N, C-alpha and C positions, 0 to 999 in steps of 0.2 A: 407442539415444539416449535420454538422461537428460532429463528436464525438472522444474523446480522451479516451484511455483504458491504464490504468498502470497495469500490470501485474506481480505478484510474483509467488512462487512456494511452500512455506510452507504451503499454506492453500488449497492447491488442495485434491481431494479425495483420491489421492493414497501416498502422502508423509507421511513417518513414521520416518525416520532417518536422522539426520543432514547431515551425510557424501553422503547420496544417494541424495541430493540436489545440490551437488558439482561435478564438471567435473571428471569424473573416478571413482565416486561412483558405488557401485553395481547396484543400481536401477537408477541412473542419467538418462540413455536413456529412460527408461519408463517414469519417470518423467517429462521429457522435452517433450515427445509426448503428455503426458495428460496436461501439461501447454498449449501446443499448441492447443489441442482439446478444452479445454474450453475456450480459447481466441478466437478461430473461433466461438464456440457456440454464445459468446456475440457479436461478429461482425455480425453472421447472423441474430440475433434478431434485432440489431440496424438498419441494411440494410432493414429489414423488416418492420420496423417503419419510414422508411424514410431517414436513413443516406446515403449519398452518398460518404462521405470520412471519414475514421476511422484511426486514427492515433495511433498505439500500442508502448506503451514504455515499452520494456523487462527491468524489474526494479529488477531482481534477480542478486546477485552475479557479474560475470563479464559482464553481460547483453547480452548473447548469447546465451539463452537456447530456445528460440522459433524457431520453425523450419520455414524459411522464404517461402519455396516453397509450404507449406500448406494453405498459407493465401489467401483469396480471392482478386480479381483484385482490388476491391475498397479500399483496406487496404494498408497502408504505415507503415513499421515497423522501429523504432528508438533503434539501438542496441549500446553497449558502453556506456560511461559516459562523459559528458562534466564537471561533478561536479560543478554544478551550486547550488544556494541555492535552487531552486526548486527539485533538485535531483531526487526523484522516479516518478515526474510528469515532467521531463525535456522536453521541447516542447511545454508546455502548455502556452496558451495567450488568449487574449480577443475573438478571432475569433471562438472559440468552444461553441458549443451549450450546451454540457453535458459532464460529465466525469464519467466513469466506473472504479471499481476497482475488479480486478479478481485474485483469489488465495491468498487472503490476510490472515494474522494471527494475533492472539492476541497479546498484548504487553507484553514486558519484565516486569516480575513482577506478572503475571497472571499465571493461572493453567489450561486454556482451550486448550491449542495447547502444544504437545511435543515440538516443533520447535519454540515456541514463544519468541520473542526478539523485540528490537526496532533499527532500522539501522544498528547495528553492534551485531552480537552474541557474537564475540570474545572480544570486548572491554566494552559494555554497560552493566550494571546490571539493570539500570531503568531509565527511562525519565519521569519527572513529569512536568506539565504544569499548573500553578495555583493550584498547590496542589493535582492534579489528574494524574494517572498513563496515559501515553500518548502513543497510538499506532502508527504505522507508517501511517494507514488509518487516524486517527484522524490528524496527522500533515499534511499529503499531500491533504486531501479533504479540509482542511482549506485553503492550498496553492492555490487550483483550485478556491475556494470561492475569494480569494484576486484579482484573475483575472476576477471575475466576472462569473465564471462557476460553475454551480451546480453539486454537485454528487448525481447521482441518481440510482447507483447500485453498490452492494457489493457482493462479494461471497468469500466464506472461512470457517473457523471454527466456529462452533455455538456460542462460548463464545465471539467472535469479533462480530459476527452479532448481538447478544443481547446486548452487551454494546454498540453498534454504531447507533442502529435503531432510537433513539430519537436525534441524532446529526444533521441531514438534514430531513427536512419535506417531501421530496419527495423520500427519499431512500427506494429502493426495494431490500431486502436481501435473499441470496440463501446459507443457512448452508449446506455444501457437506460433513463436516466430524466434529467429536468432540474428545477432548481428555480426558483423564483420567490418570494422573500419567505419566508413560511412554507408555501409550497404544494409539492408534488413531484408530477410526473406522469410515469408510468412506462409502458414498454411490457408488453403482454401477457407474463406469464411464458414461455408456450410458445414465443412469438415470440424472446423475450431469449435463451433457450437454443439455439435454432436458430441465431441470428446468432452466438452465442459459439462454438457448435461449428464452423461454417463458418470463423470467423475464425482459431480456433486452429490448424485444418489448414493454413491459408493462411500464417499467420505461422510454423509450423514447416517449410513446404516451402521457404521462401526460403534464400538463400546468407547463412547466420548469420554468418559472418566479417565480412561488409560490415555486418551490424547491430550491431556491438560499438562503443561509444564509450570514450573514456578519461574518467575522471571528474577534474573540476577538482582542482588542488592547491592549496596555500596559500590556503585559504578562510576568510572571516570570517562567523561565525555569529551572530545576534543572536537571543536568547529573550526574549520579552515575555511575563510573566506577569500572571494575572488579579489576583493579590495581591502587594504589594510585598514582604511578608514572604519569600515564596520567592524573589523577586530578591536580596534581601539574604543569605539563607541560602547560596544557590548561588554568590554571587559569590565564595565560598571555595574554590570549585574550582580546582586549580592552573593558572593562566594566565588565569583568567576575569577581567573586569572589570565594575563596575558602572556601567553607561552613564547610567541614570536609575533613580529608585525603582522601576520595574517591569521593568527590562530589563538583562541581562547580555550580554556579547559574549565571543567566544573566536576565536583565530586557529588554525586546525588546518593542518598540514602535509600531511595526506592525508586521503581520505575514511573510512578506519577511524578514524582518531582524531577525526574530527568525529562519527562515531557513538558513539564512546565517551562523549564530553562530553554529547551529548545524552542519552543513556542514564541518566548519573549524576546530570544535573541536573533531568531530568523524572520519571523512573520512582522 
């Protein structure tokens, strides 16, 4: 069995300030160790359920946060970016049996995570797809579904877990923190890892064929930028339209095309 894991950092039990999710931040080294521990917990649960190969995509920032030397021998780590339309799930393809998302956070425009954003915290005010706020989990779990891979595990903040639980029929969620305003409250790291390991094993032992969804087609995506200059410049992407000074829209015929648009107008 082959499992794909996309890992982020802002939805861990330990993260509280944006600067501490960046190389050189006061708490960055602690947070990258916790990111590694939570990923390892998911790997151990998947392995216990029968996964003999796990590919982990470090999907945060420069994509060099996870400590390779801490990973089990049945795990491969993808670092850095190819900047493909698949972006946070770069490397996903039809050969995987399931996908996990670890350390994820809620969308830009929501209030359940101090560090909530979508793809770019510096450029993007919000992204909507068919009129609804879109999280990174929503975008890239549907990208996995585009390749026929079901998303069965999500760990992160409570708001994201609640907003996402009905997106995939087999999704097992592990809320490890919750945010209110500028405050975040997280589980004990030991408890978080214990719950993640148990959930990963449970998620992979289900009937994976019943966990797969079909991603929407003919989707309208709107990107609202923090700076109007970004909207103007990116409105020249083929097929894009300038909706207002800060917002562009695009009509995609399938999820991969949507991913290509987002990659080109944000990255």
